[in-house]
C-alpha positions as CSV (number, residue, x, y, z in Angstrom):
1,M,80.4,119.4,89.6
2,A,82.3,118.1,92.6
3,K,81.6,114.5,91.7
4,E,83.0,115.0,88.3
5,E,86.2,116.5,89.8
6,I,86.5,113.6,92.3
7,K,86.0,111.1,89.5
8,K,88.6,112.9,87.3
9,L,91.1,112.9,90.3
10,L,90.5,109.2,91.0
11,D,91.1,108.3,87.2
12,N,94.3,110.3,87.2
13,S,95.5,108.7,90.5
14,K,94.7,105.2,89.0
15,K,96.7,106.0,85.8
16,E,99.7,107.2,87.8
17,L,99.6,104.2,90.2
18,D,99.4,101.8,87.3
19,G,102.4,103.5,85.7
20,D,104.3,103.4,88.9
21,Y,103.5,99.7,89.3
22,D,104.7,99.0,85.7
23,N,107.9,100.9,86.3
24,F,108.4,98.9,89.7
25,V,107.9,95.5,88.0
26,N,110.2,96.4,85.2
27,S,112.9,97.5,87.7
28,I,112.7,94.2,89.6
29,K,112.8,92.2,86.3
30,D,116.0,94.2,85.4
31,D,117.6,93.5,88.8
32,L,116.9,89.9,88.6
33,S,118.3,89.6,85.1
34,S,121.5,91.5,86.3
35,Y,121.8,89.2,89.2
36,K,121.5,86.1,87.1
37,K,124.1,87.4,84.7
38,K,126.5,88.1,87.6
39,T,126.0,84.8,89.0
40,L,126.6,82.9,85.8
41,D,129.7,85.0,85.2
42,R,131.1,84.0,88.6
43,I,130.5,80.2,87.9
């Protein structure tokens, strides 16, 4: 029983970390595109 609970917790943690990573990557991409746009506007 304990092994199954630990496995379930690990799976949930992995899913959560993957989601956080994806959000982080998207946030950085958005920031970069925003900076590029601002830079081009200034030129």
